[in-house]
matplotlib code that plots the C-alpha trace (Angstrom):
import matplotlib.pyplot as plt

x = [-123.7, -125.6, -123.2, -123.2, -126.9, -127.1, -124.3, -126.2, -129.5, -127.9, -126.2, -128.5, -132.1, -132.9, -133.0, -135.9, -137.7, -137.6, -139.3, -141.8, -142.7, -143.2, -145.4, -147.5, -148.0, -148.7, -151.1, -152.9, -152.6, -153.1, -154.7, -151.8, -151.6, -155.3, -154.8, -151.6, -151.1, -147.7, -146.4, -146.1, -143.2, -140.7, -141.9, -140.8, -137.6, -136.7, -137.6, -135.3, -132.5, -133.1, -133.3, -130.3, -128.4, -129.3, -128.3, -125.0, -124.1, -125.0, -123.0, -119.9, -120.1, -120.7, -116.9, -115.8, -117.5, -117.0, -114.0, -113.5, -116.6, -115.6, -117.1, -119.1, -120.6, -121.3, -123.2, -125.2, -126.2, -127.5, -129.6, -130.7, -131.7, -133.5, -135.2, -136.4, -137.7, -139.7, -141.4, -142.2, -143.7, -145.9, -146.9, -147.9, -149.9, -151.6, -152.3, -153.6, -156.1, -157.3, -157.5, -158.2, -160.0, -157.6, -156.9, -153.1, -152.5, -154.1, -153.3, -150.3, -149.2, -149.1, -147.1, -144.6, -144.0, -143.6, -140.8, -139.3, -138.8, -137.7, -135.0, -134.0, -133.4, -131.4, -129.2, -128.7, -127.6, -125.3, -123.6, -123.4, -121.8, -119.4, -118.5, -117.7, -115.8, -118.1, -118.4, -115.0, -112.9, -111.2, -112.9, -110.4, -112.2, -115.5, -114.9, -117.8, -117.6]
y = [-24.8, -21.5, -20.0, -23.2, -23.1, -19.4, -19.5, -22.5, -20.7, -17.5, -19.3, -21.9, -21.5, -19.4, -22.8, -24.4, -21.3, -20.4, -23.8, -23.6, -20.0, -21.1, -23.9, -21.6, -19.1, -21.6, -23.7, -21.1, -18.1, -19.8, -23.1, -24.3, -27.9, -28.3, -27.0, -28.6, -31.8, -32.6, -29.6, -31.6, -33.7, -30.9, -29.1, -32.1, -32.7, -29.0, -29.4, -32.3, -30.4, -27.5, -29.2, -31.3, -28.3, -26.9, -30.0, -30.1, -26.6, -27.8, -30.9, -29.3, -26.6, -29.2, -30.2, -27.3, -28.7, -32.3, -32.7, -34.1, -36.1, -38.4, -37.3, -40.7, -40.0, -36.4, -37.6, -40.2, -37.7, -35.3, -37.8, -39.5, -36.2, -35.2, -38.7, -37.9, -34.5, -35.8, -38.5, -36.0, -33.7, -36.5, -37.5, -33.7, -33.7, -36.8, -35.2, -32.0, -34.2, -35.9, -33.0, -30.0, -31.9, -30.6, -32.6, -32.6, -36.4, -38.1, -41.6, -44.1, -43.5, -39.7, -40.1, -42.5, -40.2, -37.3, -39.3, -40.5, -37.1, -35.7, -38.3, -38.1, -34.4, -35.3, -37.8, -35.3, -32.4, -34.7, -36.1, -32.5, -31.1, -34.1, -33.6, -30.0, -30.8, -29.0, -31.9, -31.9, -34.1, -31.2, -28.7, -26.1, -24.3, -24.7, -22.6, -21.2, -17.4]
z = [-56.6, -56.7, -59.2, -61.4, -61.5, -62.4, -65.1, -66.7, -66.8, -68.0, -70.8, -72.0, -70.7, -73.7, -75.9, -74.0, -73.4, -77.0, -77.9, -75.1, -76.2, -79.8, -78.7, -76.4, -79.0, -81.8, -79.6, -77.7, -80.1, -83.5, -82.7, -85.1, -83.6, -84.4, -88.0, -88.5, -86.4, -88.1, -86.4, -83.1, -84.5, -85.3, -82.0, -80.0, -81.9, -81.4, -77.6, -77.6, -79.2, -76.8, -73.4, -74.4, -75.2, -71.8, -70.0, -72.0, -70.7, -67.0, -67.2, -68.8, -66.1, -63.4, -64.2, -62.3, -59.1, -59.4, -61.5, -65.0, -66.4, -69.2, -72.6, -72.7, -69.2, -70.3, -73.3, -71.4, -68.8, -71.4, -73.2, -69.9, -68.5, -71.7, -71.5, -68.0, -69.0, -72.0, -69.8, -67.0, -69.7, -71.1, -67.5, -67.2, -70.3, -69.1, -65.7, -67.5, -69.5, -66.4, -63.9, -66.2, -69.1, -71.8, -74.8, -75.0, -75.0, -78.1, -77.0, -76.8, -80.6, -79.8, -76.7, -78.1, -81.1, -78.8, -76.9, -80.1, -81.6, -78.3, -77.9, -81.7, -81.0, -77.9, -80.0, -82.9, -80.7, -78.4, -81.6, -83.1, -79.7, -79.5, -83.1, -82.4, -79.3, -76.9, -74.6, -73.2, -71.0, -69.4, -67.0, -67.5, -70.4, -68.6, -65.5, -63.9, -63.5]

ax = plt.figure().add_subplot(projection="3d")
ax.plot(x, y, z, "-o")
ax.set_aspect("equal")
plt.show()
């Protein structure tokens, strides 16, 4: 299990870290989200892409531990885990506003928009990976190592 976790992070953690770094620099370094509020939508879309890619690598590698996972289940896991991640992210924004007095959550429409674009990114990357054949039925090509 430790090897699975390490290899997943080694191969795929760059994607969500890249999006988070962009967000942090744009928000804190340049106040970009105040100057350009529309920037929030592509950021959440890219976040959905990135975290779904991360989960797709983890699910594919998980096959070396649990056996073959049908492609439909792989897709469902990737999108579902991304949905959970997006909801947790929104809860953390809300908690930050309540506890720290930040102004990250701008209301229900902002939260729903964030969730929509994150999930849209998840669906797009899952469809793209499935089209490319990256989500596979066989675990032979997904060995952890």
